HTML snippet that shows the backbone in 3Dmol.js (N, CA, C, O; Angstrom):
<script src="https://3Dmol.org/build/3Dmol-min.js"></script>
<div id="view" style="width:600px;height:400px;position:relative"></div>
<script>
const pdb = `
ATOM      1  N   MET A   1     119.829  84.084  98.988  1.00  0.00           N
ATOM      2  CA  MET A   1     119.267  85.351  98.140  1.00  0.00           C
ATOM      3  C   MET A   1     118.770  86.389  98.733  1.00  0.00           C
ATOM      4  O   MET A   1     118.078  86.265  99.743  1.00  0.00           O
ATOM      5  N   ALA A   2     119.022  87.452  98.243  1.00  0.00           N
ATOM      6  CA  ALA A   2     118.421  88.839  99.007  1.00  0.00           C
ATOM      7  C   ALA A   2     117.570  89.568  97.847  1.00  0.00           C
ATOM      8  O   ALA A   2     117.833  89.515  96.646  1.00  0.00           O
ATOM      9  N   ARG A   3     116.641  90.167  98.364  1.00  0.00           N
ATOM     10  CA  ARG A   3     115.563  90.763  97.409  1.00  0.00           C
ATOM     11  C   ARG A   3     115.879  92.431  97.355  1.00  0.00           C
ATOM     12  O   ARG A   3     115.814  93.072  98.403  1.00  0.00           O
ATOM     13  N   VAL A   4     116.141  92.936  96.384  1.00  0.00           N
ATOM     14  CA  VAL A   4     116.229  94.364  96.053  1.00  0.00           C
ATOM     15  C   VAL A   4     114.954  94.949  95.512  1.00  0.00           C
ATOM     16  O   VAL A   4     114.397  94.375  94.576  1.00  0.00           O
ATOM     17  N   ILE A   5     114.491  95.953  95.985  1.00  0.00           N
ATOM     18  CA  ILE A   5     113.194  96.562  95.611  1.00  0.00           C
ATOM     19  C   ILE A   5     114.040  97.882  94.786  1.00  0.00           C
ATOM     20  O   ILE A   5     115.059  98.484  95.127  1.00  0.00           O
ATOM     21  N   VAL A   6     113.150  98.042  93.560  1.00  0.00           N
ATOM     22  CA  VAL A   6     113.475  99.336  92.680  1.00  0.00           C
ATOM     23  C   VAL A   6     112.050  99.867  92.598  1.00  0.00           C
ATOM     24  O   VAL A   6     111.212  99.128  92.080  1.00  0.00           O
ATOM     25  N   ASP A   7     111.650 101.151  93.081  1.00  0.00           N
ATOM     26  CA  ASP A   7     110.384 101.645  92.814  1.00  0.00           C
ATOM     27  C   ASP A   7     110.755 102.881  91.980  1.00  0.00           C
ATOM     28  O   ASP A   7     111.672 103.666  92.223  1.00  0.00           O
ATOM     29  N   VAL A   8     109.842 102.922  90.903  1.00  0.00           N
ATOM     30  CA  VAL A   8     109.893 103.936  89.985  1.00  0.00           C
ATOM     31  C   VAL A   8     108.669 104.851  89.784  1.00  0.00           C
ATOM     32  O   VAL A   8     107.590 104.441  89.356  1.00  0.00           O
ATOM     33  N   MET A   9     108.912 106.039  90.107  1.00  0.00           N
ATOM     34  CA  MET A   9     107.674 107.085  90.051  1.00  0.00           C
ATOM     35  C   MET A   9     108.016 108.174  89.096  1.00  0.00           C
ATOM     36  O   MET A   9     109.174 108.572  88.973  1.00  0.00           O
ATOM     37  N   PRO A  10     107.032 108.651  88.429  1.00  0.00           N
ATOM     38  CA  PRO A  10     106.878 109.887  87.485  1.00  0.00           C
ATOM     39  C   PRO A  10     107.466 111.076  88.571  1.00  0.00           C
ATOM     40  O   PRO A  10     107.126 111.195  89.748  1.00  0.00           O
ATOM     41  N   LYS A  11     108.363 111.842  87.889  1.00  0.00           N
ATOM     42  CA  LYS A  11     108.817 113.069  88.560  1.00  0.00           C
ATOM     43  C   LYS A  11     107.551 114.024  89.130  1.00  0.00           C
ATOM     44  O   LYS A  11     106.454 113.881  88.591  1.00  0.00           O
ATOM     45  N   PRO A  12     107.673 114.790  89.989  1.00  0.00           N
ATOM     46  CA  PRO A  12     106.575 115.417  90.577  1.00  0.00           C
ATOM     47  C   PRO A  12     106.054 116.446  89.510  1.00  0.00           C
ATOM     48  O   PRO A  12     104.889 116.842  89.550  1.00  0.00           O
ATOM     49  N   GLU A  13     106.885 116.841  88.620  1.00  0.00           N
ATOM     50  CA  GLU A  13     106.471 118.047  87.579  1.00  0.00           C
ATOM     51  C   GLU A  13     105.724 117.305  86.322  1.00  0.00           C
ATOM     52  O   GLU A  13     105.115 117.984  85.496  1.00  0.00           O
ATOM     53  N   ILE A  14     105.796 115.986  86.227  1.00  0.00           N
ATOM     54  CA  ILE A  14     105.473 115.243  84.898  1.00  0.00           C
ATOM     55  C   ILE A  14     103.709 114.812  85.312  1.00  0.00           C
ATOM     56  O   ILE A  14     103.387 114.256  86.361  1.00  0.00           O
ATOM     57  N   LEU A  15     103.013 115.110  84.519  1.00  0.00           N
ATOM     58  CA  LEU A  15     101.545 114.609  84.581  1.00  0.00           C
ATOM     59  C   LEU A  15     101.560 113.100  84.623  1.00  0.00           C
ATOM     60  O   LEU A  15     102.300 112.355  83.981  1.00  0.00           O
ATOM     61  N   ASP A  16     100.571 112.761  85.530  1.00  0.00           N
ATOM     62  CA  ASP A  16     100.436 111.325  85.673  1.00  0.00           C
ATOM     63  C   ASP A  16      98.797 110.833  85.419  1.00  0.00           C
ATOM     64  O   ASP A  16      97.987 110.665  86.330  1.00  0.00           O
ATOM     65  N   PRO A  17      98.536 110.657  84.039  1.00  0.00           N
ATOM     66  CA  PRO A  17      97.182 110.378  83.583  1.00  0.00           C
ATOM     67  C   PRO A  17      96.727 109.206  84.432  1.00  0.00           C
ATOM     68  O   PRO A  17      95.659 109.303  85.036  1.00  0.00           O
ATOM     69  N   GLN A  18      97.493 108.056  84.524  1.00  0.00           N
ATOM     70  CA  GLN A  18      96.848 107.014  85.119  1.00  0.00           C
ATOM     71  C   GLN A  18      96.568 107.073  86.708  1.00  0.00           C
ATOM     72  O   GLN A  18      95.705 106.375  87.239  1.00  0.00           O
ATOM     73  N   GLY A  19      97.383 107.974  87.405  1.00  0.00           N
ATOM     74  CA  GLY A  19      97.085 108.316  88.724  1.00  0.00           C
ATOM     75  C   GLY A  19      95.883 109.338  88.907  1.00  0.00           C
ATOM     76  O   GLY A  19      95.154 109.350  89.898  1.00  0.00           O
ATOM     77  N   LYS A  20      95.786 110.090  87.951  1.00  0.00           N
ATOM     78  CA  LYS A  20      94.610 110.971  87.710  1.00  0.00           C
ATOM     79  C   LYS A  20      93.344 110.281  87.636  1.00  0.00           C
ATOM     80  O   LYS A  20      92.430 110.641  88.377  1.00  0.00           O
ATOM     81  N   ALA A  21      93.177 109.250  86.754  1.00  0.00           N
ATOM     82  CA  ALA A  21      92.220 108.363  86.384  1.00  0.00           C
ATOM     83  C   ALA A  21      91.629 107.646  87.761  1.00  0.00           C
ATOM     84  O   ALA A  21      90.438 107.581  88.067  1.00  0.00           O
ATOM     85  N   VAL A  22      92.814 107.093  88.559  1.00  0.00           N
ATOM     86  CA  VAL A  22      92.334 106.304  89.752  1.00  0.00           C
ATOM     87  C   VAL A  22      91.944 107.358  90.584  1.00  0.00           C
ATOM     88  O   VAL A  22      90.887 107.085  91.153  1.00  0.00           O
ATOM     89  N   HIS A  23      92.369 108.401  90.858  1.00  0.00           N
ATOM     90  CA  HIS A  23      91.825 109.404  91.888  1.00  0.00           C
ATOM     91  C   HIS A  23      90.740 110.079  91.494  1.00  0.00           C
ATOM     92  O   HIS A  23      90.289 110.868  92.323  1.00  0.00           O
ATOM     93  N   GLY A  24      90.109 109.982  90.310  1.00  0.00           N
ATOM     94  CA  GLY A  24      88.862 110.359  89.792  1.00  0.00           C
ATOM     95  C   GLY A  24      87.978 109.365  90.153  1.00  0.00           C
ATOM     96  O   GLY A  24      86.856 109.733  90.500  1.00  0.00           O
ATOM     97  N   ALA A  25      88.273 108.002  90.148  1.00  0.00           N
ATOM     98  CA  ALA A  25      87.414 106.815  90.425  1.00  0.00           C
ATOM     99  C   ALA A  25      87.001 106.639  91.864  1.00  0.00           C
ATOM    100  O   ALA A  25      85.943 106.134  92.238  1.00  0.00           O
ATOM    101  N   LEU A  26      87.998 107.132  92.651  1.00  0.00           N
ATOM    102  CA  LEU A  26      87.858 106.842  94.137  1.00  0.00           C
ATOM    103  C   LEU A  26      86.447 107.265  94.699  1.00  0.00           C
ATOM    104  O   LEU A  26      85.720 106.443  95.257  1.00  0.00           O
ATOM    105  N   PRO A  27      86.086 108.614  94.521  1.00  0.00           N
ATOM    106  CA  PRO A  27      84.879 109.095  95.096  1.00  0.00           C
ATOM    107  C   PRO A  27      83.688 108.459  94.470  1.00  0.00           C
ATOM    108  O   PRO A  27      82.704 108.285  95.189  1.00  0.00           O
ATOM    109  N   ARG A  28      83.650 108.090  93.220  1.00  0.00           N
ATOM    110  CA  ARG A  28      82.607 107.298  92.671  1.00  0.00           C
ATOM    111  C   ARG A  28      82.373 105.934  93.297  1.00  0.00           C
ATOM    112  O   ARG A  28      81.287 105.354  93.277  1.00  0.00           O
ATOM    113  N   LEU A  29      83.623 105.416  93.923  1.00  0.00           N
ATOM    114  CA  LEU A  29      83.398 104.150  94.570  1.00  0.00           C
ATOM    115  C   LEU A  29      83.255 104.100  96.159  1.00  0.00           C
ATOM    116  O   LEU A  29      83.282 103.136  96.925  1.00  0.00           O
ATOM    117  N   GLY A  30      83.072 105.637  96.425  1.00  0.00           N
ATOM    118  CA  GLY A  30      82.836 105.835  97.844  1.00  0.00           C
ATOM    119  C   GLY A  30      83.993 106.148  98.653  1.00  0.00           C
ATOM    120  O   GLY A  30      83.788 106.604  99.778  1.00  0.00           O
ATOM    121  N   PHE A  31      85.017 105.996  98.304  1.00  0.00           N
ATOM    122  CA  PHE A  31      86.508 106.481  99.109  1.00  0.00           C
ATOM    123  C   PHE A  31      86.670 107.967  98.797  1.00  0.00           C
ATOM    124  O   PHE A  31      86.732 108.406  97.648  1.00  0.00           O
ATOM    125  N   THR A  32      86.746 108.835 100.094  1.00  0.00           N
ATOM    126  CA  THR A  32      86.773 110.258  99.890  1.00  0.00           C
ATOM    127  C   THR A  32      87.997 110.581 100.708  1.00  0.00           C
ATOM    128  O   THR A  32      88.264 111.779 100.804  1.00  0.00           O
ATOM    129  N   ALA A  33      88.889 109.607 101.391  1.00  0.00           N
ATOM    130  CA  ALA A  33      89.858 110.152 102.111  1.00  0.00           C
ATOM    131  C   ALA A  33      91.383 110.596 101.337  1.00  0.00           C
ATOM    132  O   ALA A  33      92.336 111.159 101.876  1.00  0.00           O
ATOM    133  N   VAL A  34      91.280 110.223 100.156  1.00  0.00           N
ATOM    134  CA  VAL A  34      92.423 110.311  99.482  1.00  0.00           C
ATOM    135  C   VAL A  34      92.627 111.621  98.808  1.00  0.00           C
ATOM    136  O   VAL A  34      91.702 111.942  98.062  1.00  0.00           O
ATOM    137  N   THR A  35      93.505 112.354  98.886  1.00  0.00           N
ATOM    138  CA  THR A  35      93.641 113.712  98.225  1.00  0.00           C
ATOM    139  C   THR A  35      94.551 113.822  96.907  1.00  0.00           C
ATOM    140  O   THR A  35      94.522 114.876  96.272  1.00  0.00           O
ATOM    141  N   ASP A  36      95.339 112.779  96.491  1.00  0.00           N
ATOM    142  CA  ASP A  36      95.910 112.562  95.356  1.00  0.00           C
ATOM    143  C   ASP A  36      96.597 111.044  95.120  1.00  0.00           C
ATOM    144  O   ASP A  36      97.087 110.340  96.002  1.00  0.00           O
ATOM    145  N   VAL A  37      96.506 110.762  93.813  1.00  0.00           N
ATOM    146  CA  VAL A  37      97.168 109.498  93.382  1.00  0.00           C
ATOM    147  C   VAL A  37      98.308 109.672  92.474  1.00  0.00           C
ATOM    148  O   VAL A  37      98.159 110.342  91.452  1.00  0.00           O
ATOM    149  N   ARG A  38      99.517 109.086  92.779  1.00  0.00           N
ATOM    150  CA  ARG A  38     100.600 109.014  91.640  1.00  0.00           C
ATOM    151  C   ARG A  38     100.757 107.317  91.541  1.00  0.00           C
ATOM    152  O   ARG A  38     100.882 106.545  92.492  1.00  0.00           O
ATOM    153  N   GLN A  39     100.717 107.013  90.234  1.00  0.00           N
ATOM    154  CA  GLN A  39     100.985 105.551  89.842  1.00  0.00           C
ATOM    155  C   GLN A  39     102.448 105.312  89.433  1.00  0.00           C
ATOM    156  O   GLN A  39     102.993 106.081  88.641  1.00  0.00           O
ATOM    157  N   GLY A  40     103.010 104.388  89.897  1.00  0.00           N
ATOM    158  CA  GLY A  40     104.423 104.164  89.467  1.00  0.00           C
ATOM    159  C   GLY A  40     104.452 102.545  89.170  1.00  0.00           C
ATOM    160  O   GLY A  40     103.490 101.855  88.834  1.00  0.00           O
ATOM    161  N   LYS A  41     105.879 102.098  89.394  1.00  0.00           N
ATOM    162  CA  LYS A  41     106.182 100.661  88.960  1.00  0.00           C
ATOM    163  C   LYS A  41     107.165 100.192  90.125  1.00  0.00           C
ATOM    164  O   LYS A  41     108.042 100.944  90.550  1.00  0.00           O
ATOM    165  N   ARG A  42     106.975  98.960  90.594  1.00  0.00           N
ATOM    166  CA  ARG A  42     107.894  98.286  91.372  1.00  0.00           C
ATOM    167  C   ARG A  42     108.629  97.070  90.689  1.00  0.00           C
ATOM    168  O   ARG A  42     108.078  96.219  89.991  1.00  0.00           O
ATOM    169  N   PHE A  43     109.750  97.124  90.955  1.00  0.00           N
ATOM    170  CA  PHE A  43     110.438  95.925  90.427  1.00  0.00           C
ATOM    171  C   PHE A  43     111.327  95.225  91.732  1.00  0.00           C
ATOM    172  O   PHE A  43     112.041  95.835  92.527  1.00  0.00           O
ATOM    173  N   GLU A  44     111.078  93.910  91.694  1.00  0.00           N
ATOM    174  CA  GLU A  44     111.918  93.219  92.786  1.00  0.00           C
ATOM    175  C   GLU A  44     112.935  92.315  92.015  1.00  0.00           C
ATOM    176  O   GLU A  44     112.627  91.518  91.129  1.00  0.00           O
ATOM    177  N   LEU A  45     114.034  92.529  92.426  1.00  0.00           N
ATOM    178  CA  LEU A  45     115.283  91.966  91.809  1.00  0.00           C
ATOM    179  C   LEU A  45     116.057  90.988  92.917  1.00  0.00           C
ATOM    180  O   LEU A  45     116.352  91.499  93.997  1.00  0.00           O
ATOM    181  N   GLU A  46     116.377  89.643  92.678  1.00  0.00           N
ATOM    182  CA  GLU A  46     116.958  88.892  93.349  1.00  0.00           C
ATOM    183  C   GLU A  46     118.544  89.058  93.373  1.00  0.00           C
ATOM    184  O   GLU A  46     118.975  89.299  92.246  1.00  0.00           O
ATOM    185  N   VAL A  47     119.364  89.003  94.197  1.00  0.00           N
ATOM    186  CA  VAL A  47     120.651  89.034  94.157  1.00  0.00           C
ATOM    187  C   VAL A  47     121.441  88.036  95.215  1.00  0.00           C
ATOM    188  O   VAL A  47     120.962  87.839  96.332  1.00  0.00           O
ATOM    189  N   PRO A  48     122.609  87.454  94.821  1.00  0.00           N
ATOM    190  CA  PRO A  48     123.253  86.560  95.866  1.00  0.00           C
ATOM    191  C   PRO A  48     123.387  87.139  97.255  1.00  0.00           C
ATOM    192  O   PRO A  48     123.308  86.450  98.272  1.00  0.00           O
ATOM    193  N   HIS A  49     123.569  88.289  97.244  1.00  0.00           N
ATOM    194  CA  HIS A  49     124.109  88.969  98.553  1.00  0.00           C
ATOM    195  C   HIS A  49     124.184  90.387  98.255  1.00  0.00           C
ATOM    196  O   HIS A  49     124.608  90.768  97.164  1.00  0.00           O
ATOM    197  N   VAL A  50     123.817  91.152  99.111  1.00  0.00           N
ATOM    198  CA  VAL A  50     123.732  92.713  99.269  1.00  0.00           C
ATOM    199  C   VAL A  50     125.088  93.072  99.873  1.00  0.00           C
ATOM    200  O   VAL A  50     125.465  92.756 101.002  1.00  0.00           O
ATOM    201  N   ASP A  51     125.881  93.891  98.818  1.00  0.00           N
ATOM    202  CA  ASP A  51     127.196  94.650  98.980  1.00  0.00           C
ATOM    203  C   ASP A  51     127.178  95.871  98.293  1.00  0.00           C
ATOM    204  O   ASP A  51     126.238  96.088  97.528  1.00  0.00           O
ATOM    205  N   ASP A  52     127.974  96.617  98.428  1.00  0.00           N
ATOM    206  CA  ASP A  52     127.954  97.731  97.665  1.00  0.00           C
ATOM    207  C   ASP A  52     128.068  97.825  96.315  1.00  0.00           C
ATOM    208  O   ASP A  52     127.693  98.806  95.672  1.00  0.00           O
ATOM    209  N   GLU A  53     128.767  96.463  95.673  1.00  0.00           N
ATOM    210  CA  GLU A  53     128.956  96.348  94.355  1.00  0.00           C
ATOM    211  C   GLU A  53     127.618  95.903  93.638  1.00  0.00           C
ATOM    212  O   GLU A  53     127.334  96.343  92.524  1.00  0.00           O
ATOM    213  N   SER A  54     126.840  95.047  94.291  1.00  0.00           N
ATOM    214  CA  SER A  54     125.601  94.393  93.898  1.00  0.00           C
ATOM    215  C   SER A  54     124.509  95.614  93.799  1.00  0.00           C
ATOM    216  O   SER A  54     123.753  95.737  92.836  1.00  0.00           O
ATOM    217  N   LEU A  55     124.532  96.505  94.934  1.00  0.00           N
ATOM    218  CA  LEU A  55     123.600  97.731  94.870  1.00  0.00           C
ATOM    219  C   LEU A  55     123.899  98.652  94.011  1.00  0.00           C
ATOM    220  O   LEU A  55     123.000  99.365  93.565  1.00  0.00           O
ATOM    221  N   ALA A  56     125.080  98.798  93.654  1.00  0.00           N
ATOM    222  CA  ALA A  56     125.586  99.748  92.489  1.00  0.00           C
ATOM    223  C   ALA A  56     125.242  99.134  91.160  1.00  0.00           C
ATOM    224  O   ALA A  56     125.025  99.877  90.203  1.00  0.00           O
ATOM    225  N   GLU A  57     125.181  97.894  91.044  1.00  0.00           N
ATOM    226  CA  GLU A  57     124.676  97.385  89.651  1.00  0.00           C
ATOM    227  C   GLU A  57     123.325  97.586  89.633  1.00  0.00           C
ATOM    228  O   GLU A  57     122.797  98.128  88.661  1.00  0.00           O
ATOM    229  N   VAL A  58     122.592  97.159  90.739  1.00  0.00           N
ATOM    230  CA  VAL A  58     120.899  97.401  90.592  1.00  0.00           C
ATOM    231  C   VAL A  58     120.593  98.919  90.336  1.00  0.00           C
ATOM    232  O   VAL A  58     119.679  99.277  89.593  1.00  0.00           O
ATOM    233  N   HIS A  59     121.361  99.724  90.956  1.00  0.00           N
ATOM    234  CA  HIS A  59     121.272 101.282  90.614  1.00  0.00           C
ATOM    235  C   HIS A  59     121.562 101.614  89.047  1.00  0.00           C
ATOM    236  O   HIS A  59     120.873 102.438  88.445  1.00  0.00           O
ATOM    237  N   ARG A  60     122.623 100.917  88.441  1.00  0.00           N
ATOM    238  CA  ARG A  60     122.908 101.249  87.277  1.00  0.00           C
ATOM    239  C   ARG A  60     121.604 100.502  86.196  1.00  0.00           C
ATOM    240  O   ARG A  60     121.163 101.001  85.161  1.00  0.00           O
ATOM    241  N   ILE A  61     121.258  99.374  86.740  1.00  0.00           N
ATOM    242  CA  ILE A  61     120.157  98.637  85.881  1.00  0.00           C
ATOM    243  C   ILE A  61     118.822  99.690  86.088  1.00  0.00           C
ATOM    244  O   ILE A  61     118.039  99.869  85.155  1.00  0.00           O
ATOM    245  N   ALA A  62     118.676 100.253  87.189  1.00  0.00           N
ATOM    246  CA  ALA A  62     117.345 101.035  87.387  1.00  0.00           C
ATOM    247  C   ALA A  62     117.456 102.251  86.417  1.00  0.00           C
ATOM    248  O   ALA A  62     116.478 102.645  85.782  1.00  0.00           O
ATOM    249  N   GLU A  63     118.643 102.809  86.333  1.00  0.00           N
ATOM    250  CA  GLU A  63     118.979 103.936  85.662  1.00  0.00           C
ATOM    251  C   GLU A  63     118.985 103.762  84.015  1.00  0.00           C
ATOM    252  O   GLU A  63     118.671 104.690  83.270  1.00  0.00           O
ATOM    253  N   THR A  64     119.360 102.530  83.573  1.00  0.00           N
ATOM    254  CA  THR A  64     119.487 102.329  82.181  1.00  0.00           C
ATOM    255  C   THR A  64     118.221 101.542  81.651  1.00  0.00           C
ATOM    256  O   THR A  64     117.810 101.705  80.502  1.00  0.00           O
ATOM    257  N   LEU A  65     117.655 100.718  82.512  1.00  0.00           N
ATOM    258  CA  LEU A  65     116.545  99.923  81.871  1.00  0.00           C
ATOM    259  C   LEU A  65     115.230 100.054  82.369  1.00  0.00           C
ATOM    260  O   LEU A  65     114.271 100.048  81.598  1.00  0.00           O
ATOM    261  N   LEU A  66     115.076 100.195  83.825  1.00  0.00           N
ATOM    262  CA  LEU A  66     114.009 100.135  84.587  1.00  0.00           C
ATOM    263  C   LEU A  66     113.285 101.383  84.722  1.00  0.00           C
ATOM    264  O   LEU A  66     112.134 101.406  85.158  1.00  0.00           O
ATOM    265  N   SER A  67     113.912 102.420  84.366  1.00  0.00           N
ATOM    266  CA  SER A  67     113.202 103.889  84.500  1.00  0.00           C
ATOM    267  C   SER A  67     113.633 104.668  83.271  1.00  0.00           C
ATOM    268  O   SER A  67     114.587 104.309  82.580  1.00  0.00           O
ATOM    269  N   ASN A  68     112.914 105.727  83.024  1.00  0.00           N
ATOM    270  CA  ASN A  68     113.228 106.841  82.275  1.00  0.00           C
ATOM    271  C   ASN A  68     113.774 107.966  82.967  1.00  0.00           C
ATOM    272  O   ASN A  68     112.981 108.769  83.459  1.00  0.00           O
ATOM    273  N   PRO A  69     115.122 108.166  83.093  1.00  0.00           N
ATOM    274  CA  PRO A  69     115.376 109.176  84.028  1.00  0.00           C
ATOM    275  C   PRO A  69     115.093 110.666  83.578  1.00  0.00           C
ATOM    276  O   PRO A  69     115.366 111.511  84.431  1.00  0.00           O
ATOM    277  N   VAL A  70     114.609 111.104  82.421  1.00  0.00           N
ATOM    278  CA  VAL A  70     114.008 112.289  82.074  1.00  0.00           C
ATOM    279  C   VAL A  70     112.878 112.601  82.621  1.00  0.00           C
ATOM    280  O   VAL A  70     112.625 113.751  82.981  1.00  0.00           O
ATOM    281  N   ILE A  71     111.979 111.506  82.759  1.00  0.00           N
ATOM    282  CA  ILE A  71     110.595 111.622  83.526  1.00  0.00           C
ATOM    283  C   ILE A  71     110.175 110.920  84.823  1.00  0.00           C
ATOM    284  O   ILE A  71     109.145 111.096  85.473  1.00  0.00           O
ATOM    285  N   GLU A  72     111.203 110.083  85.057  1.00  0.00           N
ATOM    286  CA  GLU A  72     110.954 109.398  86.317  1.00  0.00           C
ATOM    287  C   GLU A  72     112.106 109.327  87.428  1.00  0.00           C
ATOM    288  O   GLU A  72     113.284 109.223  87.085  1.00  0.00           O
ATOM    289  N   ASP A  73     111.831 109.371  88.391  1.00  0.00           N
ATOM    290  CA  ASP A  73     112.826 109.036  89.671  1.00  0.00           C
ATOM    291  C   ASP A  73     112.634 107.775  90.263  1.00  0.00           C
ATOM    292  O   ASP A  73     111.526 107.241  90.238  1.00  0.00           O
ATOM    293  N   PHE A  74     113.719 107.192  90.853  1.00  0.00           N
ATOM    294  CA  PHE A  74     113.625 105.801  91.283  1.00  0.00           C
ATOM    295  C   PHE A  74     114.328 105.723  92.637  1.00  0.00           C
ATOM    296  O   PHE A  74     115.221 106.507  92.960  1.00  0.00           O
ATOM    297  N   THR A  75     113.862 104.710  93.431  1.00  0.00           N
ATOM    298  CA  THR A  75     114.480 104.518  94.611  1.00  0.00           C
ATOM    299  C   THR A  75     115.121 102.972  94.770  1.00  0.00           C
ATOM    300  O   THR A  75     114.486 102.065  94.233  1.00  0.00           O
ATOM    301  N   VAL A  76     116.053 102.724  95.314  1.00  0.00           N
ATOM    302  CA  VAL A  76     116.584 101.213  95.452  1.00  0.00           C
ATOM    303  C   VAL A  76     116.708 101.024  97.097  1.00  0.00           C
ATOM    304  O   VAL A  76     117.373 101.716  97.868  1.00  0.00           O
ATOM    305  N   ARG A  77     115.979 100.030  97.363  1.00  0.00           N
ATOM    306  CA  ARG A  77     116.296  99.512  98.693  1.00  0.00           C
ATOM    307  C   ARG A  77     116.189  98.025  98.882  1.00  0.00           C
ATOM    308  O   ARG A  77     115.635  97.281  98.073  1.00  0.00           O
ATOM    309  N   VAL A  78     116.760  97.636 100.012  1.00  0.00           N
ATOM    310  CA  VAL A  78     116.911  96.087 100.276  1.00  0.00           C
ATOM    311  C   VAL A  78     115.434  95.704 101.263  1.00  0.00           C
ATOM    312  O   VAL A  78     114.965  96.266 102.253  1.00  0.00           O
ATOM    313  N   ASP A  79     115.021  94.581 100.536  1.00  0.00           N
ATOM    314  CA  ASP A  79     113.757  94.132 101.287  1.00  0.00           C
ATOM    315  C   ASP A  79     114.304  93.459 102.538  1.00  0.00           C
ATOM    316  O   ASP A  79     115.311  92.751 102.553  1.00  0.00           O
ATOM    317  N   ALA A  80     113.473  93.777 103.673  1.00  0.00           N
ATOM    318  CA  ALA A  80     114.070  93.348 104.817  1.00  0.00           C
ATOM    319  C   ALA A  80     113.599  91.849 105.195  1.00  0.00           C
ATOM    320  O   ALA A  80     114.041  91.299 106.204  1.00  0.00           O
TER     321      ALA A  80
END
`;
const viewer = $3Dmol.createViewer("view");
viewer.addModel(pdb, "pdb");
viewer.setStyle({}, {cartoon: {color: "spectrum"}});
viewer.zoomTo();
viewer.render();
</script>
């Protein structure tokens, strides 16, 4: 089995209230090195083997089910 990772993030122009909340909490907890936070989602999908066909299917899954293409971007990568 191979693992394919799909990372979904809000598009840069979309407000990210969850990321802003985390960013606002960091200084109160004593963390000062972080200048911005964006919160997203990570999906791990197991496939029998990685080839062009299985990666294309994962891409279609990410496009139709795992993300909202209007407000989110996603990346697909194979876990090493």
